[in-house]
mmCIF file as Biopython writes it, N, C-alpha, C and O atoms, coordinates in Angstrom:
data_model
#
loop_
_atom_site.group_PDB
_atom_site.id
_atom_site.type_symbol
_atom_site.label_atom_id
_atom_site.label_alt_id
_atom_site.label_comp_id
_atom_site.label_asym_id
_atom_site.label_entity_id
_atom_site.label_seq_id
_atom_site.pdbx_PDB_ins_code
_atom_site.Cartn_x
_atom_site.Cartn_y
_atom_site.Cartn_z
_atom_site.occupancy
_atom_site.B_iso_or_equiv
_atom_site.auth_seq_id
_atom_site.auth_asym_id
_atom_site.pdbx_PDB_model_num
ATOM 1   N N  . MET A ? 1  ? 13.367 -23.376 -66.607 1.0 0.0 1  A 1 
ATOM 2   C CA . MET A ? 1  ? 13.245 -24.475 -65.679 1.0 0.0 1  A 1 
ATOM 3   C C  . MET A ? 1  ? 13.235 -23.923 -64.252 1.0 0.0 1  A 1 
ATOM 4   O O  . MET A ? 1  ? 13.985 -22.996 -63.946 1.0 0.0 1  A 1 
ATOM 5   N N  . THR A ? 2  ? 12.408 -24.475 -63.393 1.0 0.0 2  A 1 
ATOM 6   C CA . THR A ? 2  ? 12.365 -24.024 -62.005 1.0 0.0 2  A 1 
ATOM 7   C C  . THR A ? 2  ? 13.566 -24.564 -61.239 1.0 0.0 2  A 1 
ATOM 8   O O  . THR A ? 2  ? 14.233 -25.496 -61.686 1.0 0.0 2  A 1 
ATOM 9   N N  . ASP A ? 3  ? 13.835 -23.960 -60.070 1.0 0.0 3  A 1 
ATOM 10  C CA . ASP A ? 3  ? 14.940 -24.437 -59.233 1.0 0.0 3  A 1 
ATOM 11  C C  . ASP A ? 3  ? 14.772 -25.911 -58.890 1.0 0.0 3  A 1 
ATOM 12  O O  . ASP A ? 3  ? 15.733 -26.679 -58.928 1.0 0.0 3  A 1 
ATOM 13  N N  . ARG A ? 4  ? 13.542 -26.302 -58.554 1.0 0.0 4  A 1 
ATOM 14  C CA . ARG A ? 4  ? 13.289 -27.708 -58.199 1.0 0.0 4  A 1 
ATOM 15  C C  . ARG A ? 4  ? 13.623 -28.640 -59.354 1.0 0.0 4  A 1 
ATOM 16  O O  . ARG A ? 4  ? 14.219 -29.699 -59.159 1.0 0.0 4  A 1 
ATOM 17  N N  . LYS A ? 5  ? 13.236 -28.235 -60.554 1.0 0.0 5  A 1 
ATOM 18  C CA . LYS A ? 5  ? 13.504 -29.080 -61.719 1.0 0.0 5  A 1 
ATOM 19  C C  . LYS A ? 5  ? 15.001 -29.140 -62.015 1.0 0.0 5  A 1 
ATOM 20  O O  . LYS A ? 5  ? 15.516 -30.186 -62.411 1.0 0.0 5  A 1 
ATOM 21  N N  . LEU A ? 6  ? 15.699 -28.021 -61.823 1.0 0.0 6  A 1 
ATOM 22  C CA . LEU A ? 6  ? 17.146 -28.021 -62.043 1.0 0.0 6  A 1 
ATOM 23  C C  . LEU A ? 6  ? 17.846 -28.947 -61.060 1.0 0.0 6  A 1 
ATOM 24  O O  . LEU A ? 6  ? 18.725 -29.720 -61.440 1.0 0.0 6  A 1 
ATOM 25  N N  . ILE A ? 7  ? 17.452 -28.862 -59.793 1.0 0.0 7  A 1 
ATOM 26  C CA . ILE A ? 7  ? 18.059 -29.725 -58.775 1.0 0.0 7  A 1 
ATOM 27  C C  . ILE A ? 7  ? 17.734 -31.184 -59.068 1.0 0.0 7  A 1 
ATOM 28  O O  . ILE A ? 7  ? 18.603 -32.050 -58.964 1.0 0.0 7  A 1 
ATOM 29  N N  . ALA A ? 8  ? 16.483 -31.459 -59.433 1.0 0.0 8  A 1 
ATOM 30  C CA . ALA A ? 8  ? 16.090 -32.833 -59.766 1.0 0.0 8  A 1 
ATOM 31  C C  . ALA A ? 8  ? 16.906 -33.358 -60.942 1.0 0.0 8  A 1 
ATOM 32  O O  . ALA A ? 8  ? 17.319 -34.517 -60.943 1.0 0.0 8  A 1 
ATOM 33  N N  . ALA A ? 9  ? 17.137 -32.517 -61.934 1.0 0.0 9  A 1 
ATOM 34  C CA . ALA A ? 9  ? 17.930 -32.928 -63.099 1.0 0.0 9  A 1 
ATOM 35  C C  . ALA A ? 9  ? 19.372 -33.231 -62.695 1.0 0.0 9  A 1 
ATOM 36  O O  . ALA A ? 9  ? 19.966 -34.186 -63.195 1.0 0.0 9  A 1 
ATOM 37  N N  . GLU A ? 10 ? 19.937 -32.428 -61.796 1.0 0.0 10 A 1 
ATOM 38  C CA . GLU A ? 10 ? 21.300 -32.671 -61.331 1.0 0.0 10 A 1 
ATOM 39  C C  . GLU A ? 10 ? 21.381 -33.970 -60.544 1.0 0.0 10 A 1 
ATOM 40  O O  . GLU A ? 10 ? 22.316 -34.752 -60.718 1.0 0.0 10 A 1 
ATOM 41  N N  . VAL A ? 11 ? 20.399 -34.198 -59.677 1.0 0.0 11 A 1 
ATOM 42  C CA . VAL A ? 11 ? 20.383 -35.439 -58.895 1.0 0.0 11 A 1 
ATOM 43  C C  . VAL A ? 11 ? 20.249 -36.636 -59.834 1.0 0.0 11 A 1 
ATOM 44  O O  . VAL A ? 11 ? 20.957 -37.631 -59.682 1.0 0.0 11 A 1 
ATOM 45  N N  . TRP A ? 12 ? 19.345 -36.535 -60.797 1.0 0.0 12 A 1 
ATOM 46  C CA . TRP A ? 12 ? 19.156 -37.628 -61.758 1.0 0.0 12 A 1 
ATOM 47  C C  . TRP A ? 12 ? 20.453 -37.900 -62.520 1.0 0.0 12 A 1 
ATOM 48  O O  . TRP A ? 12 ? 20.837 -39.055 -62.698 1.0 0.0 12 A 1 
ATOM 49  N N  . ASP A ? 13 ? 21.124 -36.845 -62.968 1.0 0.0 13 A 1 
ATOM 50  C CA . ASP A ? 13 ? 22.384 -37.020 -63.685 1.0 0.0 13 A 1 
ATOM 51  C C  . ASP A ? 13 ? 23.426 -37.673 -62.788 1.0 0.0 13 A 1 
ATOM 52  O O  . ASP A ? 13 ? 24.195 -38.518 -63.246 1.0 0.0 13 A 1 
ATOM 53  N N  . PHE A ? 14 ? 23.461 -37.291 -61.518 1.0 0.0 14 A 1 
ATOM 54  C CA . PHE A ? 14 ? 24.414 -37.882 -60.577 1.0 0.0 14 A 1 
ATOM 55  C C  . PHE A ? 14 ? 24.157 -39.381 -60.428 1.0 0.0 14 A 1 
ATOM 56  O O  . PHE A ? 14 ? 25.093 -40.180 -60.448 1.0 0.0 14 A 1 
ATOM 57  N N  . ILE A ? 15 ? 22.893 -39.755 -60.280 1.0 0.0 15 A 1 
ATOM 58  C CA . ILE A ? 15 ? 22.539 -41.170 -60.151 1.0 0.0 15 A 1 
ATOM 59  C C  . ILE A ? 15 ? 22.933 -41.934 -61.416 1.0 0.0 15 A 1 
ATOM 60  O O  . ILE A ? 15 ? 23.498 -43.026 -61.345 1.0 0.0 15 A 1 
ATOM 61  N N  . GLU A ? 16 ? 22.630 -41.349 -62.562 1.0 0.0 16 A 1 
ATOM 62  C CA . GLU A ? 16 ? 22.989 -41.989 -63.829 1.0 0.0 16 A 1 
ATOM 63  C C  . GLU A ? 16 ? 24.509 -42.097 -63.985 1.0 0.0 16 A 1 
ATOM 64  O O  . GLU A ? 16 ? 25.015 -43.083 -64.522 1.0 0.0 16 A 1 
ATOM 65  N N  . ALA A ? 17 ? 25.227 -41.085 -63.515 1.0 0.0 17 A 1 
ATOM 66  C CA . ALA A ? 17 ? 26.686 -41.117 -63.582 1.0 0.0 17 A 1 
ATOM 67  C C  . ALA A ? 17 ? 27.232 -42.266 -62.736 1.0 0.0 17 A 1 
ATOM 68  O O  . ALA A ? 17 ? 28.168 -42.953 -63.146 1.0 0.0 17 A 1 
ATOM 69  N N  . LEU A ? 18 ? 26.646 -42.474 -61.558 1.0 0.0 18 A 1 
ATOM 70  C CA . LEU A ? 18 ? 27.069 -43.600 -60.728 1.0 0.0 18 A 1 
ATOM 71  C C  . LEU A ? 18 ? 26.793 -44.924 -61.431 1.0 0.0 18 A 1 
ATOM 72  O O  . LEU A ? 18 ? 27.637 -45.819 -61.454 1.0 0.0 18 A 1 
ATOM 73  N N  . ARG A ? 19 ? 25.607 -45.029 -62.000 1.0 0.0 19 A 1 
ATOM 74  C CA . ARG A ? 19 ? 25.220 -46.262 -62.702 1.0 0.0 19 A 1 
ATOM 75  C C  . ARG A ? 19 ? 26.131 -46.553 -63.889 1.0 0.0 19 A 1 
ATOM 76  O O  . ARG A ? 19 ? 26.529 -47.695 -64.120 1.0 0.0 19 A 1 
ATOM 77  N N  . CYS A ? 20 ? 26.451 -45.505 -64.631 1.0 0.0 20 A 1 
ATOM 78  C CA . CYS A ? 20 ? 27.236 -45.668 -65.863 1.0 0.0 20 A 1 
ATOM 79  C C  . CYS A ? 20 ? 28.732 -45.502 -65.639 1.0 0.0 20 A 1 
ATOM 80  O O  . CYS A ? 20 ? 29.524 -45.584 -66.577 1.0 0.0 20 A 1 
ATOM 81  N N  . ARG A ? 21 ? 29.109 -45.269 -64.390 1.0 0.0 21 A 1 
ATOM 82  C CA . ARG A ? 21 ? 30.522 -45.087 -64.023 1.0 0.0 21 A 1 
ATOM 83  C C  . ARG A ? 21 ? 31.186 -43.984 -64.836 1.0 0.0 21 A 1 
ATOM 84  O O  . ARG A ? 21 ? 32.256 -44.163 -65.417 1.0 0.0 21 A 1 
ATOM 85  N N  . ARG A ? 22 ? 30.518 -42.848 -64.854 1.0 0.0 22 A 1 
ATOM 86  C CA . ARG A ? 22 ? 31.059 -41.673 -65.543 1.0 0.0 22 A 1 
ATOM 87  C C  . ARG A ? 22 ? 30.997 -40.485 -64.588 1.0 0.0 22 A 1 
ATOM 88  O O  . ARG A ? 22 ? 30.348 -40.543 -63.543 1.0 0.0 22 A 1 
ATOM 89  N N  . GLU A ? 23 ? 31.670 -39.427 -64.956 1.0 0.0 23 A 1 
ATOM 90  C CA . GLU A ? 23 ? 31.633 -38.215 -64.142 1.0 0.0 23 A 1 
ATOM 91  C C  . GLU A ? 23 ? 30.316 -37.489 -64.400 1.0 0.0 23 A 1 
ATOM 92  O O  . GLU A ? 23 ? 29.875 -37.399 -65.546 1.0 0.0 23 A 1 
ATOM 93  N N  . PRO A ? 24 ? 29.679 -36.967 -63.340 1.0 0.0 24 A 1 
ATOM 94  C CA . PRO A ? 24 ? 28.431 -36.223 -63.545 1.0 0.0 24 A 1 
ATOM 95  C C  . PRO A ? 24 ? 28.697 -34.896 -64.251 1.0 0.0 24 A 1 
ATOM 96  O O  . PRO A ? 24 ? 29.822 -34.397 -64.264 1.0 0.0 24 A 1 
ATOM 97  N N  . GLU A ? 25 ? 27.641 -34.337 -64.835 1.0 0.0 25 A 1 
ATOM 98  C CA . GLU A ? 25 ? 27.785 -33.042 -65.512 1.0 0.0 25 A 1 
ATOM 99  C C  . GLU A ? 25 ? 28.282 -31.978 -64.547 1.0 0.0 25 A 1 
ATOM 100 O O  . GLU A ? 25 ? 29.141 -31.171 -64.901 1.0 0.0 25 A 1 
ATOM 101 N N  . VAL A ? 26 ? 27.749 -31.970 -63.333 1.0 0.0 26 A 1 
ATOM 102 C CA . VAL A ? 26 ? 28.190 -31.030 -62.301 1.0 0.0 26 A 1 
ATOM 103 C C  . VAL A ? 26 ? 29.070 -31.815 -61.339 1.0 0.0 26 A 1 
ATOM 104 O O  . VAL A ? 26 ? 28.584 -32.639 -60.564 1.0 0.0 26 A 1 
ATOM 105 N N  . THR A ? 27 ? 30.367 -31.549 -61.400 1.0 0.0 27 A 1 
ATOM 106 C CA . THR A ? 27 ? 31.318 -32.301 -60.581 1.0 0.0 27 A 1 
ATOM 107 C C  . THR A ? 27 ? 31.378 -31.754 -59.161 1.0 0.0 27 A 1 
ATOM 108 O O  . THR A ? 27 ? 30.881 -30.664 -58.879 1.0 0.0 27 A 1 
ATOM 109 N N  . GLY A ? 28 ? 31.986 -32.518 -58.286 1.0 0.0 28 A 1 
ATOM 110 C CA . GLY A ? 28 ? 32.190 -32.058 -56.917 1.0 0.0 28 A 1 
ATOM 111 C C  . GLY A ? 28 ? 33.023 -30.787 -56.879 1.0 0.0 28 A 1 
ATOM 112 O O  . GLY A ? 28 ? 32.776 -29.894 -56.068 1.0 0.0 28 A 1 
ATOM 113 N N  . GLU A ? 29 ? 34.009 -30.714 -57.758 1.0 0.0 29 A 1 
ATOM 114 C CA . GLU A ? 29 ? 34.861 -29.519 -57.838 1.0 0.0 29 A 1 
ATOM 115 C C  . GLU A ? 29 ? 34.033 -28.289 -58.213 1.0 0.0 29 A 1 
ATOM 116 O O  . GLU A ? 29 ? 34.216 -27.212 -57.646 1.0 0.0 29 A 1 
ATOM 117 N N  . MET A ? 30 ? 33.135 -28.458 -59.160 1.0 0.0 30 A 1 
ATOM 118 C CA . MET A ? 30 ? 32.273 -27.339 -59.560 1.0 0.0 30 A 1 
ATOM 119 C C  . MET A ? 30 ? 31.380 -26.916 -58.394 1.0 0.0 30 A 1 
ATOM 120 O O  . MET A ? 30 ? 31.148 -25.726 -58.182 1.0 0.0 30 A 1 
ATOM 121 N N  . GLY A ? 31 ? 30.887 -27.886 -57.649 1.0 0.0 31 A 1 
ATOM 122 C CA . GLY A ? 31 ? 30.056 -27.585 -56.485 1.0 0.0 31 A 1 
ATOM 123 C C  . GLY A ? 31 ? 30.830 -26.811 -55.431 1.0 0.0 31 A 1 
ATOM 124 O O  . GLY A ? 31 ? 30.313 -25.856 -54.851 1.0 0.0 31 A 1 
ATOM 125 N N  . LEU A ? 32 ? 32.075 -27.223 -55.181 1.0 0.0 32 A 1 
ATOM 126 C CA . LEU A ? 32 ? 32.907 -26.523 -54.204 1.0 0.0 32 A 1 
ATOM 127 C C  . LEU A ? 32 ? 33.192 -25.090 -54.638 1.0 0.0 32 A 1 
ATOM 128 O O  . LEU A ? 32 ? 33.193 -24.176 -53.813 1.0 0.0 32 A 1 
ATOM 129 N N  . ARG A ? 33 ? 33.431 -24.894 -55.921 1.0 0.0 33 A 1 
ATOM 130 C CA . ARG A ? 33 ? 33.647 -23.535 -56.436 1.0 0.0 33 A 1 
ATOM 131 C C  . ARG A ? 33 ? 32.410 -22.669 -56.201 1.0 0.0 33 A 1 
ATOM 132 O O  . ARG A ? 33 ? 32.516 -21.518 -55.778 1.0 0.0 33 A 1 
ATOM 133 N N  . SER A ? 34 ? 31.259 -23.229 -56.476 1.0 0.0 34 A 1 
ATOM 134 C CA . SER A ? 34 ? 30.009 -22.482 -56.277 1.0 0.0 34 A 1 
ATOM 135 C C  . SER A ? 34 ? 29.840 -22.091 -54.819 1.0 0.0 34 A 1 
ATOM 136 O O  . SER A ? 34 ? 29.456 -20.962 -54.514 1.0 0.0 34 A 1 
ATOM 137 N N  . VAL A ? 35 ? 30.129 -23.025 -53.917 1.0 0.0 35 A 1 
ATOM 138 C CA . VAL A ? 35 ? 30.005 -22.739 -52.485 1.0 0.0 35 A 1 
ATOM 139 C C  . VAL A ? 35 ? 30.986 -21.643 -52.076 1.0 0.0 35 A 1 
ATOM 140 O O  . VAL A ? 35 ? 30.627 -20.756 -51.301 1.0 0.0 35 A 1 
ATOM 141 N N  . ALA A ? 36 ? 32.218 -21.690 -52.584 1.0 0.0 36 A 1 
ATOM 142 C CA . ALA A ? 36 ? 33.214 -20.666 -52.246 1.0 0.0 36 A 1 
ATOM 143 C C  . ALA A ? 36 ? 32.763 -19.291 -52.723 1.0 0.0 36 A 1 
ATOM 144 O O  . ALA A ? 36 ? 32.915 -18.305 -52.003 1.0 0.0 36 A 1 
ATOM 145 N N  . ILE A ? 37 ? 32.216 -19.220 -53.916 1.0 0.0 37 A 1 
ATOM 146 C CA . ILE A ? 37 ? 31.760 -17.939 -54.465 1.0 0.0 37 A 1 
ATOM 147 C C  . ILE A ? 37 ? 30.554 -17.421 -53.689 1.0 0.0 37 A 1 
ATOM 148 O O  . ILE A ? 37 ? 30.498 -16.239 -53.351 1.0 0.0 37 A 1 
ATOM 149 N N  . ILE A ? 38 ? 29.598 -18.285 -53.406 1.0 0.0 38 A 1 
ATOM 150 C CA . ILE A ? 38 ? 28.410 -17.870 -52.656 1.0 0.0 38 A 1 
ATOM 151 C C  . ILE A ? 38 ? 28.795 -17.432 -51.251 1.0 0.0 38 A 1 
ATOM 152 O O  . ILE A ? 38 ? 28.259 -16.451 -50.736 1.0 0.0 38 A 1 
ATOM 153 N N  . SER A ? 39 ? 29.720 -18.152 -50.632 1.0 0.0 39 A 1 
ATOM 154 C CA . SER A ? 39 ? 30.189 -17.774 -49.295 1.0 0.0 39 A 1 
ATOM 155 C C  . SER A ? 39 ? 30.825 -16.386 -49.317 1.0 0.0 39 A 1 
ATOM 156 O O  . SER A ? 39 ? 30.588 -15.579 -48.417 1.0 0.0 39 A 1 
ATOM 157 N N  . ALA A ? 40 ? 31.628 -16.106 -50.337 1.0 0.0 40 A 1 
ATOM 158 C CA . ALA A ? 40 ? 32.247 -14.785 -50.463 1.0 0.0 40 A 1 
ATOM 159 C C  . ALA A ? 40 ? 31.192 -13.704 -50.681 1.0 0.0 40 A 1 
ATOM 160 O O  . ALA A ? 40 ? 31.308 -12.607 -50.137 1.0 0.0 40 A 1 
ATOM 161 N N  . LEU A ? 41 ? 30.170 -14.005 -51.469 1.0 0.0 41 A 1 
ATOM 162 C CA . LEU A ? 41 ? 29.085 -13.039 -51.684 1.0 0.0 41 A 1 
ATOM 163 C C  . LEU A ? 41 ? 28.374 -12.709 -50.379 1.0 0.0 41 A 1 
ATOM 164 O O  . LEU A ? 41 ? 28.067 -11.547 -50.112 1.0 0.0 41 A 1 
ATOM 165 N N  . ILE A ? 42 ? 28.114 -13.724 -49.569 1.0 0.0 42 A 1 
ATOM 166 C CA . ILE A ? 42 ? 27.435 -13.510 -48.286 1.0 0.0 42 A 1 
ATOM 167 C C  . ILE A ? 42 ? 28.321 -12.697 -47.351 1.0 0.0 42 A 1 
ATOM 168 O O  . ILE A ? 42 ? 27.851 -11.760 -46.706 1.0 0.0 42 A 1 
ATOM 169 N N  . ARG A ? 43 ? 29.616 -13.056 -47.275 1.0 0.0 43 A 1 
ATOM 170 C CA . ARG A ? 43 ? 30.536 -12.294 -46.411 1.0 0.0 43 A 1 
ATOM 171 C C  . ARG A ? 43 ? 30.610 -10.842 -46.857 1.0 0.0 43 A 1 
ATOM 172 O O  . ARG A ? 43 ? 30.636 -9.939  -46.021 1.0 0.0 43 A 1 
ATOM 173 N N  . SER A ? 44 ? 30.645 -10.608 -48.156 1.0 0.0 44 A 1 
ATOM 174 C CA . SER A ? 44 ? 30.699 -9.254  -48.688 1.0 0.0 44 A 1 
ATOM 175 C C  . SER A ? 44 ? 29.427 -8.482  -48.357 1.0 0.0 44 A 1 
ATOM 176 O O  . SER A ? 44 ? 29.486 -7.315  -47.969 1.0 0.0 44 A 1 
ATOM 177 N N  . ALA A ? 45 ? 28.285 -9.129  -48.510 1.0 0.0 45 A 1 
ATOM 178 C CA . ALA A ? 45 ? 27.011 -8.467  -48.213 1.0 0.0 45 A 1 
ATOM 179 C C  . ALA A ? 45 ? 26.918 -8.102  -46.734 1.0 0.0 45 A 1 
ATOM 180 O O  . ALA A ? 45 ? 26.399 -7.042  -46.387 1.0 0.0 45 A 1 
ATOM 181 N N  . CYS A ? 46 ? 27.416 -8.973  -45.868 1.0 0.0 46 A 1 
ATOM 182 C CA . CYS A ? 46 ? 27.357 -8.716  -44.422 1.0 0.0 46 A 1 
ATOM 183 C C  . CYS A ? 46 ? 28.316 -7.611  -43.997 1.0 0.0 46 A 1 
ATOM 184 O O  . CYS A ? 46 ? 27.996 -6.806  -43.122 1.0 0.0 46 A 1 
ATOM 185 N N  . SER A ? 47 ? 29.492 -7.573  -44.618 1.0 0.0 47 A 1 
ATOM 186 C CA . SER A ? 47 ? 30.498 -6.592  -44.217 1.0 0.0 47 A 1 
ATOM 187 C C  . SER A ? 47 ? 30.398 -5.288  -44.998 1.0 0.0 47 A 1 
ATOM 188 O O  . SER A ? 47 ? 30.904 -4.257  -44.555 1.0 0.0 47 A 1 
ATOM 189 N N  . GLY A ? 48 ? 29.750 -5.326  -46.154 1.0 0.0 48 A 1 
ATOM 190 C CA . GLY A ? 48 ? 29.685 -4.147  -47.006 1.0 0.0 48 A 1 
ATOM 191 C C  . GLY A ? 48 ? 30.992 -3.876  -47.735 1.0 0.0 48 A 1 
ATOM 192 O O  . GLY A ? 48 ? 31.170 -2.820  -48.341 1.0 0.0 48 A 1 
ATOM 193 N N  . GLU A ? 49 ? 31.892 -4.827  -47.672 1.0 0.0 49 A 1 
ATOM 194 C CA . GLU A ? 49 ? 33.211 -4.688  -48.291 1.0 0.0 49 A 1 
ATOM 195 C C  . GLU A ? 49 ? 33.414 -5.781  -49.340 1.0 0.0 49 A 1 
ATOM 196 O O  . GLU A ? 49 ? 32.804 -6.847  -49.257 1.0 0.0 49 A 1 
ATOM 197 N N  . PRO A ? 50 ? 34.270 -5.514  -50.324 1.0 0.0 50 A 1 
ATOM 198 C CA . PRO A ? 50 ? 34.596 -6.569  -51.284 1.0 0.0 50 A 1 
ATOM 199 C C  . PRO A ? 50 ? 35.313 -7.724  -50.576 1.0 0.0 50 A 1 
ATOM 200 O O  . PRO A ? 50 ? 36.078 -7.502  -49.638 1.0 0.0 50 A 1 
ATOM 201 N N  . VAL A ? 51 ? 35.070 -8.920  -51.015 1.0 0.0 51 A 1 
ATOM 202 C CA . VAL A ? 51 ? 35.727 -10.107 -50.464 1.0 0.0 51 A 1 
ATOM 203 C C  . VAL A ? 51 ? 36.368 -10.859 -51.617 1.0 0.0 51 A 1 
ATOM 204 O O  . VAL A ? 51 ? 35.718 -11.159 -52.619 1.0 0.0 51 A 1 
ATOM 205 N N  . ARG A ? 52 ? 37.624 -11.152 -51.466 1.0 0.0 52 A 1 
ATOM 206 C CA . ARG A ? 52 ? 38.349 -11.881 -52.508 1.0 0.0 52 A 1 
ATOM 207 C C  . ARG A ? 52 ? 38.172 -13.381 -52.289 1.0 0.0 52 A 1 
ATOM 208 O O  . ARG A ? 52 ? 38.291 -13.876 -51.169 1.0 0.0 52 A 1 
ATOM 209 N N  . VAL A ? 53 ? 37.890 -14.085 -53.363 1.0 0.0 53 A 1 
ATOM 210 C CA . VAL A ? 53 ? 37.834 -15.539 -53.316 1.0 0.0 53 A 1 
ATOM 211 C C  . VAL A ? 53 ? 39.224 -16.025 -53.690 1.0 0.0 53 A 1 
ATOM 212 O O  . VAL A ? 53 ? 39.702 -15.790 -54.799 1.0 0.0 53 A 1 
ATOM 213 N N  . MET A ? 54 ? 39.856 -16.697 -52.761 1.0 0.0 54 A 1 
ATOM 214 C CA . MET A ? 54 ? 41.223 -17.142 -52.969 1.0 0.0 54 A 1 
ATOM 215 C C  . MET A ? 54 ? 41.266 -18.296 -53.965 1.0 0.0 54 A 1 
ATOM 216 O O  . MET A ? 54 ? 40.324 -19.084 -54.055 1.0 0.0 54 A 1 
ATOM 217 N N  . GLY A ? 55 ? 42.350 -18.388 -54.700 1.0 0.0 55 A 1 
ATOM 218 C CA . GLY A ? 55 ? 42.507 -19.459 -55.676 1.0 0.0 55 A 1 
ATOM 219 C C  . GLY A ? 55 ? 42.362 -20.835 -55.066 1.0 0.0 55 A 1 
ATOM 220 O O  . GLY A ? 55 ? 41.816 -21.740 -55.697 1.0 0.0 55 A 1 
ATOM 221 N N  . SER A ? 56 ? 42.853 -21.007 -53.825 1.0 0.0 56 A 1 
ATOM 222 C CA . SER A ? 56 ? 42.759 -22.314 -53.173 1.0 0.0 56 A 1 
ATOM 223 C C  . SER A ? 56 ? 41.314 -22.693 -52.888 1.0 0.0 56 A 1 
ATOM 224 O O  . SER A ? 56 ? 40.998 -23.878 -52.783 1.0 0.0 56 A 1 
ATOM 225 N N  . GLU A ? 57 ? 40.428 -21.703 -52.761 1.0 0.0 57 A 1 
ATOM 226 C CA . GLU A ? 57 ? 39.013 -21.980 -52.530 1.0 0.0 57 A 1 
ATOM 227 C C  . GLU A ? 57 ? 38.328 -22.433 -53.814 1.0 0.0 57 A 1 
ATOM 228 O O  . GLU A ? 57 ? 37.250 -23.026 -53.768 1.0 0.0 57 A 1 
ATOM 229 N N  . LEU A ? 58 ? 38.943 -22.160 -54.949 1.0 0.0 58 A 1 
ATOM 230 C CA . LEU A ? 58 ? 38.339 -22.484 -56.235 1.0 0.0 58 A 1 
ATOM 231 C C  . LEU A ? 58 ? 38.873 -23.778 -56.830 1.0 0.0 58 A 1 
ATOM 232 O O  . LEU A ? 58 ? 38.422 -24.192 -57.898 1.0 0.0 58 A 1 
ATOM 233 N N  . LYS A ? 59 ? 39.811 -24.417 -56.172 1.0 0.0 59 A 1 
ATOM 234 C CA . LYS A ? 59 ? 40.386 -25.657 -56.723 1.0 0.0 59 A 1 
ATOM 235 C C  . LYS A ? 59 ? 39.679 -26.856 -56.181 1.0 0.0 59 A 1 
ATOM 236 O O  . LYS A ? 59 ? 40.022 -27.985 -56.530 1.0 0.0 59 A 1 
#
């Protein structure tokens, strides 16, 4: 599946979750975890050093 199709599928699931009053497959918590990990990867790439993702960033 292409990136566009994956994003479209996530958006569609989110809309359906709102309609059906259920939690979406990709939760807000999962999204925040992804952002924390990607942010750490970028910081590591820029500094050339390992970057630890703190537990509080993953909750």
